[in-house]
N, C-alpha and C positions, 0 to 999 in steps of 0.2 A: 491533643498529645502530639509531640514532635516526632515526626518520622523522618527519616534520611534514605535517600536512594543515590548511590553512586553511579557514574557512567563515564565513559571516555576511554575504558581500558582496551586493550587489543595487544596485536603483535607489532613489534616495531624492530628494526636492526639496530645494532650497537651504534650509538652516536647519534641516534634519532631522538625525537621528541614526543610526548604525548601531553593532552592537557585533560586532567580528570576534574569532573564536576560531581558537586553533591547537592542535589535539590533537597529542600526542606518543605515539609508541609505540615499543617496542623497547628504551628506555632511559629512565632518570630524568632529569629536567631538572637535577637536583642538580649542581652544578660547572659547569654552561653558563651562559655569557652569553646571554641572550634578547634579540630585537630584532625591531622591524618597520621594513620600508621599503617604499618603493613606486616603481612605474615607470609614467610616463605615456606617452600613444601618441607623444610627440615623443621618447620614449627616455631622458628623463633619469631618473636613479634619486636618491631623496632618502631619508635617515634621519630616521625619525619619532621612535622612542622606544626605549629600550633598559634592560634591567634587568641590572647585573653579576651575577658569581656571589656577590659580598658583599651583595648587594640594593640597591645603590645605584641609582637610576633618573635618565636624562638624557632630555631631550627636544629634538628639532629645533625650530628655529623657527616651522615651519609648524604644529607639533603644540601648542606651548605654549599653555596656557589653554583649549584645545579638545579634546585627546585624553588619555586616561589609560590607560596600561600597567598590567597586573596578572598576577600569576602565581599559580597554584593548585598548589603542588608535590604535593598529596595526589592530585589530580586529572590531574596532568600536562598542565596546560592553561595557556595563555597568552592573554591577551585584550587587545583594544584597544579601548576605548569612545571613539567619536567622536561629538561634538556640533558644532553649528552649522556644518554641513557647507557647503562652497561648491563651486561649479562647478569650481573649479582642483582640487579634492581628487579628481576623477575620475583614476582610475589602477588597476594592479593591485596588490594589496597582498600582501606577502609577510612571513612569519615565518622568523626565522633562529636557528640555535642555534652557539654556538662555544666549544669547549673545546680550548686549544692549537692544533694543526692541524688539528682535526676541526671541519668547517664543514658545516652542513646547512641546506638550503632548502627550504621547502614549494612546492608547484605554483602559488600564488597565487590570489587570490580577486578579482574584477573589482567595483570601486565605481564606481558613476555617479552624479553629482549633477547634477539637472537645474534649469534656472532656472526 
């Protein structure tokens, strides 16, 4: 059964960069739609980026031009490169995998952006 573990979060100054990783185990990514979303302290959830099972990539408004999602099927790894980080990017970041009714989410990784 597919399991996801995020890593790469931490504290960074405004304008800095972070690279988040999501390692999958138990099943290959192939056939899954993969995505990143975040949840800030106020509780709002926001979709950031997604890769459909056919490879099409979409970005949420907050991520466009600053974040890049990528997927390495050989390594079963999903990444999110985040540049030009802002204080409002502070949140817990999660990766997800969806295939039909099968939905998995990792435990999340905290990103804190200081001014």
